[in-house]
C-alpha positions in Angstrom: 37.2 28.3 -21.1 34.1 26.2 -20.7 33.1 24.5 -24.0 29.4 25.2 -24.8 27.6 23.4 -27.6 24.3 25.2 -28.1 23.3 23.0 -31.0 23.0 20.0 -28.5 19.5 19.2 -27.1 20.5 18.1 -23.5 21.2 20.0 -20.3 22.7 17.9 -17.5 22.4 19.4 -14.0 24.2 18.6 -10.8 21.0 17.6 -9.0 20.8 14.5 -11.3 18.1 16.0 -13.5 18.4 16.0 -17.3 16.5 18.4 -19.5 15.8 17.3 -23.1 14.5 19.6 -25.9 11.6 17.9 -27.7 11.9 20.0 -30.9 15.5 19.0 -31.5 16.0 16.8 -34.6 17.9 14.2 -32.5 15.3 14.1 -29.8 14.2 10.5 -30.4 17.8 9.2 -30.5 18.7 10.9 -27.3 15.5 9.9 -25.6 16.1 6.2 -26.4 19.7 6.4 -25.0 18.6 8.2 -21.8 15.8 5.7 -21.2 18.5 3.0 -20.6 19.7 4.6 -17.4 17.4 7.5 -16.4 13.8 7.8 -15.3 11.4 10.2 -17.0 9.9 12.6 -14.4 7.7 14.9 -16.5 7.0 15.5 -20.2 5.2 18.7 -21.1 5.3 20.0 -24.7 8.8 21.4 -25.0 11.2 20.1 -22.4 11.2 16.6 -20.9 12.8 16.1 -17.5 14.7 12.9 -16.6 16.3 12.0 -13.3 19.2 9.6 -12.7 18.7 7.5 -9.6 20.7 4.8 -7.9 18.0 2.2 -8.9 18.0 3.4 -12.6 21.8 2.9 -12.6 21.6 -0.5 -11.0 19.0 -1.7 -13.5 21.1 -0.4 -16.3 24.2 -2.2 -15.0 22.3 -5.4 -14.5 21.1 -5.2 -18.2 24.6 -4.7 -19.5 24.9 -0.9 -19.8 28.3 0.2 -18.7 29.1 3.5 -16.8 31.3 4.4 -19.8 28.3 4.2 -22.1 26.2 6.3 -19.8 28.9 9.0 -19.5 29.5 9.0 -23.2 25.8 9.6 -23.9 25.7 12.5 -21.5 29.0 14.0 -22.8 28.0 13.6 -26.5 24.5 15.3 -26.2 25.0 17.9 -23.4 25.1 21.6 -24.2 27.4 22.2 -21.2 30.1 20.1 -19.5 28.6 17.4 -17.4 28.9 18.4 -13.7 31.8 16.7 -11.9 29.7 15.5 -9.0 27.3 13.7 -11.3 30.2 12.0 -13.1 31.4 10.8 -9.8 27.9 9.6 -8.7 27.4 7.6 -11.9 30.8 5.9 -11.4 30.0 5.2 -7.7 26.4 3.9 -8.0 26.7 2.5 -11.5 29.5 0.2 -10.4 27.9 -1.0 -7.1 25.9 -3.7 -8.8 28.4 -6.6 -8.8 30.6 -5.5 -5.9 28.5 -7.6 -3.5 28.0 -11.2 -4.7 25.8 -13.7 -2.9 27.4 -17.2 -3.5 26.7 -20.8 -2.4 29.5 -22.9 -0.8 29.9 -26.6 -1.3 28.5 -27.2 2.2 25.3 -25.5 1.2 25.9 -22.3 3.2 25.3 -19.0 1.6 27.7 -16.1 1.9 28.3 -12.5 0.8 31.6 -11.9 -0.9 33.3 -8.6 -1.8 36.8 -7.4 -2.6 36.7 -4.4 -0.3 37.4 -4.6 3.4 35.8 -1.2 4.0 32.6 -2.5 2.5 32.8 -5.6 4.7 33.1 -3.4 7.9 30.2 -1.2 6.7 27.9 -4.2 6.2 28.9 -6.2 9.3 28.2 -3.2 11.6 24.7 -2.4 10.2 22.0 -2.7 12.9 19.4 -3.6 10.2 21.3 -6.7 9.4 21.6 -7.9 13.0 20.8 -11.6 13.4 21.1 -12.2 9.6 24.8 -12.5 9.2 27.2 -15.1 10.6 30.9 -15.3 10.9 33.4 -13.8 8.4 36.0 -15.6 6.3 38.5 -15.0 3.5 40.4 -12.4 5.4 37.2 -10.4 6.0 36.2 -10.3 2.4 33.4 -12.8 2.9 30.6 -13.3 5.5 28.2 -16.1 5.9 24.4 -15.7 6.1 22.2 -17.4 8.7 19.8 -20.0 7.2 16.7 -18.6 5.5 18.0 -15.0 5.3 18.7 -14.9 1.5 15.8 -12.6 0.6 15.8 -10.5 3.7 19.5 -9.7 3.5 19.2 -8.6 -0.2 16.2 -6.4 0.8 18.0 -4.7 3.6 21.2 -4.2 1.7 19.5 -2.4 -1.3 17.9 -0.1 1.2 21.4 0.7 2.4 22.4 1.5 -1.1 24.2 -1.8 -1.9 22.4 -4.0 -4.5 23.4 -7.7 -4.3 24.3 -9.7 -7.4 22.7 -13.1 -6.5 25.0 -15.9 -7.8 23.9 -18.5 -5.3 22.0 -20.6 -7.8 18.6 -22.3 -7.6 17.0 -25.6 -6.7 16.1 -27.4 -10.0 12.5 -28.3 -9.0 10.7 -31.4 -10.2 11.3 -32.2 -13.9 8.6 -31.6 -16.5 9.4 -32.7 -20.0 7.5 -30.9 -22.8 8.3 -29.0 -26.0 6.9 -26.0 -27.9 4.6 -26.8 -30.8 5.5 -25.8 -34.4 1.8 -26.0 -35.2 -0.5 -24.7 -32.5 -3.4 -26.8 -31.1 -5.6 -24.3 -33.0 -3.9 -25.3 -36.2 -1.9 -22.1 -36.9 1.9 -22.1 -37.2 3.8 -21.1 -34.1 7.3 -20.1 -33.2 8.9 -17.5 -30.9 9.6 -14.2 -32.5 13.3 -13.1 -32.5 12.8 -10.6 -29.6 10.8 -13.2 -27.6 13.5 -15.8 -28.1 16.2 -13.3 -27.1 14.3 -12.4 -23.9 13.9 -16.0 -22.9 17.6 -16.6 -23.6 18.7 -13.6 -21.5 16.5 -14.8 -18.6 17.8 -18.4 -18.9 21.5 -17.4 -19.3 22.4 -20.9 -20.3 21.0 -22.3 -17.0 23.8 -20.7 -15.0 23.6 -18.7 -11.7 23.7 -15.3 -13.4 20.3 -16.1 -15.0 17.1 -17.5 -13.5 15.9 -14.3 -11.8 14.8 -11.0 -13.2 12.1 -8.9 -14.8 11.4 -8.7 -18.5 9.8 -5.4 -19.6 7.9 -5.6 -22.9 4.9 -3.8 -24.4 1.3 -5.0 -24.0 0.7 -7.1 -27.1 4.3 -8.2 -27.4 3.5 -11.7 -26.1 4.7 -11.7 -22.6 2.8 -14.9 -21.9 4.6 -16.5 -24.9 7.9 -15.4 -23.5 7.0 -16.9 -20.1 6.2 -20.2 -21.9 9.5 -20.0 -23.7 11.3 -19.7 -20.3 9.3 -22.6 -19.0 10.4 -24.7 -22.0 14.0 -23.9 -21.4 13.9 -25.0 -17.8 11.7 -28.1 -18.1 10.4 -27.9 -14.5 7.3 -27.7 -12.5 6.1 -24.1 -12.7 3.8 -21.8 -10.6 2.3 -18.9 -12.5 0.7 -16.0 -10.6 -1.4 -13.5 -12.4 -4.0 -10.8 -11.8 -7.5 -12.3 -12.2 -9.5 -15.3 -13.1 -9.8 -14.4 -16.8 -6.0 -14.1 -17.0 -5.6 -17.5 -15.3 -7.8 -19.1 -17.9 -6.0 -17.3 -20.8 -2.6 -18.5 -19.4 -3.9 -22.1 -19.4 -5.3 -21.7 -22.9 -2.0 -20.4 -24.2 0.0 -23.1 -22.5 -2.2 -25.9 -24.0 -2.3 -24.2 -27.4 1.5 -23.7 -27.8 3.1 -26.6 -25.9 2.8 -30.3 -25.8 1.6 -30.2 -22.2 -1.8 -31.8 -21.7 -5.0 -30.8 -19.8 -4.1 -33.0 -16.8 -0.7 -31.3 -16.4 -2.1 -27.8 -16.1 -4.1 -26.8 -13.0 -6.0 -23.7 -11.9 -6.0 -22.4 -8.4 -8.7 -19.8 -7.9 -12.3 -19.6 -6.6 -13.8 -23.0 -6.2 -11.1 -24.7 -8.3 -7.9 -25.5 -6.4 -5.7 -27.9 -8.4 -2.0 -28.4 -7.8 -0.5 -29.8 -11.0 2.9 -29.6 -12.7 2.0 -26.2 -14.1 -0.3 -24.4 -11.7 -1.8 -21.0 -12.4 -3.2 -18.9 -9.6 -4.4 -15.3 -8.9 -2.8 -12.8 -6.6 -6.3 -12.2 -5.1 -6.6 -15.7 -3.7 -3.1 -15.7 -2.3 -3.8 -12.5 -0.3 -7.2 -13.8 1.0 -7.5 -14.1 4.8 -10.6 -14.2 7.0 -9.7 -11.0 8.9 -6.9 -8.5 9.1 -5.0 -10.4 11.8 -5.5 -13.8 10.3 -2.8 -15.7 8.3 -2.9 -15.8 4.5 -4.6 -19.2 4.1 -3.3 -19.9 0.6 0.4 -19.1 0.9 0.7 -22.8 1.3 0.6 -23.0 -2.5 4.2 -21.9 -2.5 5.3 -25.1 -0.8 2.6 -27.3 -2.3 5.0 -28.6 -4.9 8.7 -28.6 -5.7 8.5 -25.6 -8.1 11.5 -24.9 -10.2 10.1 -21.6 -11.6 7.7 -19.0 -10.3 6.3 -16.6 -12.8 4.9 -13.2 -11.6 2.7 -11.9 -14.4 2.1 -8.1 -14.3 4.8 -8.0 -11.6 4.2 -4.2 -11.0 0.8 -5.4 -9.5 2.4 -7.9 -7.1 0.6 -7.2 -3.8 2.8 -6.1 -0.9 1.9 -9.1 1.3 3.3 -11.5 -1.3 6.7 -9.9 -1.0 7.0 -11.7 2.3 6.5 -15.1 0.7 8.8 -14.1 -2.2 11.6 -13.3 0.3 11.4 -17.0 1.4 11.5 -18.3 -2.2 14.9 -17.1 -3.3 16.1 -20.7 -4.1 13.5 -20.9 -6.8 13.9 -19.3 -10.2 11.8 -16.1 -10.5 10.5 -14.4 -13.6 8.7 -11.1 -13.5 6.7 -10.0 -16.6 5.4 -6.4 -17.0 4.9 -3.5 -19.5 6.2 -1.0 -16.9 8.4 -1.2 -13.8 6.6 1.7 -12.2 4.7 0.7 -9.0 2.2 3.1 -7.4 3.5 2.0 -4.0 7.1 2.8 -4.7 8.4 -0.7 -4.1 10.5 -0.9 -7.2 13.6 -1.7 -5.1 11.8 -4.6 -3.5 11.1 -6.0 -7.0 14.8 -5.6 -7.9 15.9 -7.4 -4.7 13.3 -10.2 -4.5 12.3 -10.9 -8.1 15.5 -9.7 -9.8 16.9 -6.8 -11.8 15.5 -5.7 -15.1 17.0 -8.0 -17.7 15.2 -6.9 -20.9 13.4 -3.7 -21.8 12.1 -3.8 -25.3 11.1 -0.3 -26.7 7.4 -0.2 -27.8 8.3 1.9 -30.8 10.8 -0.7 -32.0 8.1 -3.4 -32.1 5.7 -1.0 -33.7 8.3 -0.3 -36.5 8.7 -4.0 -37.1 4.9 -4.6 -37.2 4.8 -6.7 -34.1 2.4 -4.3 -32.4 0.0 -1.8 -33.9 0.9 1.8 -34.7 -0.9 3.8 -31.9 -2.3 7.3 -32.3 -2.9 9.0 -28.9 -5.2 12.0 -28.4 -6.3 13.7 -25.2 -9.6 15.6 -25.7 -10.3 18.3 -23.1 -14.0 18.8 -22.4 -15.4 21.7 -20.4 -17.6 21.0 -17.4 -21.2 22.3 -17.8 -22.1 25.3 -15.6 -24.1 23.3 -13.0 -21.4 20.7 -12.6 -18.7 23.4 -12.5 -20.6 25.0 -9.5 -20.7 21.6 -7.7 -17.0 21.1 -8.5 -16.0 24.5 -7.1 -17.3 23.7 -3.5 -16.3 20.0 -3.4 -13.2 18.5 -1.6 -10.2 17.2 -3.6 -11.4 13.6 -3.9 -14.9 14.5 -4.9 -13.6 17.0 -7.4 -11.7 14.2 -9.2 -14.9 12.2 -9.4 -17.0 15.1 -10.6 -14.5 15.9 -13.3 -14.3 12.2 -14.3 -18.0 11.9 -14.7 -18.4 15.1 -16.7 -21.7 14.6 -18.5 -20.4 16.5 -21.6 -18.1 13.6 -22.2 -21.1 11.6 -23.5 -21.5 13.8 -26.5 -17.8 13.5 -27.4 -18.1 9.7 -27.1 -20.9 9.8 -29.6 -18.7 11.9 -31.9 -15.8 9.4 -31.6 -18.0 6.5 -32.4 -19.3 8.2 -35.5 -15.7 8.5 -36.7 -15.1 4.7 -36.3 -18.2 3.1 -37.7 -16.5 -0.3 -38.3 -13.9 -0.6 -35.6 -13.9 -2.8 -32.5 -14.2 -0.2 -29.7 -13.5 -0.5 -26.0 -14.9 2.3 -23.8 -13.0 2.1 -20.5 -13.8 3.9 -17.2 -13.4 4.0 -13.5 -16.9 4.8 -12.2 -19.7 2.2 -12.6 -22.6 4.7 -12.7 -20.8 6.5 -15.6 -20.4 3.2 -17.4 -24.0 2.3 -16.8 -25.2 5.6 -18.3 -23.0 4.9 -21.4 -24.3 1.4 -21.7 -27.9 2.6 -21.8 -27.1 5.5 -24.1 -25.3 3.3 -26.6 -27.1 0.0 -26.2 -23.8 -1.7 -25.5 -23.0 -4.3 -22.8 -21.1 -3.2 -19.6 -18.5 -5.5 -18.1 -17.4 -4.8 -14.5 -15.9 -6.7 -11.6 -19.4 -7.7 -10.6 -20.0 -9.5 -14.0 -20.1 -13.3 -13.4 -17.1 -15.1 -14.9 -19.1 -17.0 -17.4 -20.9 -13.9 -18.7 -17.6 -12.1 -18.8 -16.0 -14.7 -21.0 -19.0 -14.8 -23.3 -18.8 -11.0 -23.8 -15.1 -11.3 -24.6 -15.8 -14.1 -27.0 -18.5 -12.1 -28.8 -16.2 -9.1 -29.1 -13.4 -11.2 -30.6 -15.6 -12.7 -33.3 -17.4 -9.4 -34.1 -20.8 -10.1 -32.6 -20.3 -7.1 -30.4 -18.5 -4.1 -31.8 -18.6 -1.8 -28.7 -17.8 -3.1 -25.2 -17.9 -0.9 -22.1 -15.4 -2.1 -19.4 -14.4 -1.1 -16.0 -10.8 -1.4 -14.7 -11.3 -5.1 -14.6 -10.1 -5.1 -18.2 -6.9 -3.3 -17.4 -4.8 -6.4 -17.1 -3.9 -9.6 -19.0 -7.0 -9.5 -21.3 -6.4 -10.5 -24.9 -8.8 -8.6 -27.2 -7.0 -8.7 -30.5 -9.8 -7.1 -32.5 -10.0 -3.9 -30.4 -8.5 -1.1 -32.5 -10.0 1.9 -30.6 -9.9 2.6 -26.9 -11.9 5.5 -25.4 -10.9 6.3 -21.8 -13.6 8.2 -20.1 -12.1 8.1 -16.6 -9.1 6.6 -14.8 -7.3 6.2 -11.6 -5.5 9.1 -9.9 -2.4 9.7 -12.1 -1.7 6.0 -12.6 1.1 5.4 -15.2 0.7 1.7 -15.0 -3.0 1.9 -15.8 -2.3 4.1 -18.9 0.2 1.4 -20.0 -2.4 -1.4 -19.7 -5.2 0.5 -21.3 -3.2 1.5 -24.3 -2.1 -2.1 -24.5 -5.6 -3.3 -25.0 -5.5 -1.9 -28.6 -1.8 -2.7 -29.5 -2.2 -6.3 -30.7 -1.1 -6.5 -34.4 -4.0 -6.2 -36.8 -2.8 -7.5 -40.2 -2.8 -5.2 -43.1 -4.3 -2.2 -41.3 -2.0 -2.2 -38.3 -3.3 1.0 -36.7 -5.0 1.7 -33.4 -6.4 4.8 -31.7 -6.3 5.7 -28.0 -8.6 8.6 -26.9 -8.6 10.0 -23.4 -11.4 12.4 -22.4 -10.3 14.8 -19.7 -12.3 17.6 -18.0 -10.7 20.9 -18.9 -9.1 23.0 -16.1 -9.7 20.3 -13.4 -7.8 18.0 -11.1 -8.4 15.3 -13.7 -6.3 17.3 -16.1 -3.5 17.5 -13.5 -3.5 13.8 -12.9 -3.6 13.1 -16.7 -0.1 14.7 -17.0 1.4 12.0 -14.8 -0.4 9.2 -16.7 1.0 10.6 -20.0 4.5 10.1 -18.7 4.3 6.4 -19.5 3.3 7.1 -23.1 6.1 9.6 -23.5 8.6 7.1 -22.1 7.6 4.7 -24.8 8.1 7.3 -27.6 4.5 8.2 -28.2 3.4 11.7 -29.1 0.3 12.8 -27.2 -1.8 15.3 -29.2 -4.0 17.5 -26.9 -7.1 19.2 -28.3 -10.0 21.0 -26.6 -13.6 20.4 -27.4 -15.9 23.5 -27.5 -19.7 23.6 -26.7 -22.3 26.2 -27.3 -23.9 27.9 -24.3 -26.9 25.5 -24.5 -24.6 22.5 -24.2 -24.5 21.3 -27.8 -21.3 20.6 -29.7 -20.0 23.7 -31.4 -19.1 21.9 -34.6 -18.7 18.2 -35.7 -15.2 16.8 -35.7 -13.7 13.7 -37.1 -10.9 13.1 -34.6 -9.3 10.3 -36.6 -8.9 12.7 -39.5 -7.3 15.3 -37.2 -4.7 12.8 -36.1 -3.9 12.0 -39.8 -3.7 15.7 -40.6 -1.3 16.4 -37.8 1.0 13.5 -38.7 0.2 11.5 -35.6 
């Protein structure tokens, strides 16, 4: 007789999908356990759907989660017996990480080693590996790599379903002696928080070959830059930092000088008109992918060989441009650190990140840091706004892409923005959007500055400075502010439009208001969505990220009278309090 436990919240299905009841009292416990080895697929109100994939199992194994722990979680919480085929797949895929090891021999040659002759024959006969592998040894349980094939072999093997545990070690790079300050250059006390120290320790792994490459996943506001600096201090070597834009480059330099004993002449910037190669060099992805035309070479890839780097840091690694993967594949002898708030890539290249940067080493839950006060408590609210009649008519006859833009630029959102601002009369507020004309209209309506990608660097930095010190209370920003911007005084974000279903964008925009805020450690994230539109459909995908991190997303509709006025005033902040959000 099949044992059924109807009181449990989980249904495990043979197609690798997991269905979790949101209303169950143990929902949060089960959610956190599943997040270690399964990917969230969708998260409507009542049932959340997860999927177990080979990559999710390999990342779990690399971060120390055993197959026994995964199976125990499924068995403990499932209503019905776990399907036998899924048990077998978890055992199969979950144990693959570590079966293939890449090692370095004393003569400097690299080789793949395994304890399974069947695996040896499978690999040695793969056409996609032709020209990359040399002769076998150790009774056909080892096979040499041709020179320069370290990255490409790992990339091809993971596409064949065989992740490689890279134990070949790294070149040390030129030495760079420095220490972390106990008192920052700005005069404030400084020290790594416990989770920051733990993340740096996991990446470093005592300096051995099982450390030195991997991705650390932490919330925006958790201090990923500080963790990067902590890893630099452990390795004491020349370091290349790659990040998303010029503002982020300058913030990295500011943080390095503020929190370490490194001096101005040891930290260089490589962007725009400034191209310095120093012991610590910070560059943008944008300059690395610059070329004169589509067929021309990438002129600035030479930075990878411009110095004997011992560490390369990829900030916001989920944004790593595809062309740089080619260079990363040739940098496998250098230690590689990826920093991100989400491993989700819109181009689906998560496996490339696993192979070429390294597996996920740390994944710190957002809600854990919120509970401990390291990031602000976030209240998330989606407000659905109807399209006015004339805009609804234009929407009805438009193509799919134009429909999304019309819904995003819904003019009735302006009145809701006014309403939200009235409910936060003293807070620092970011209004974030995708479309420049919409932002320009908001700027004129509110008398607030608008910051876009066209804003000169000097003016951009001055606006950020004024916002930080309170000279500006409302700042309107385009997607240029999605990444690596430190605005600690922002406690409210109003998202008036966004990219098509981008989970990574949702992560970054929420992160703009998560920096800790002292005694009143609370922030608000409002997202304005046109009701019954394509924008509403894409919003569901963006919300997946927030659900993954444990946030509840309240959804409310805003009603208007026939003449276009708001039907009744609302204090949205009070609504969130009343509903326990």
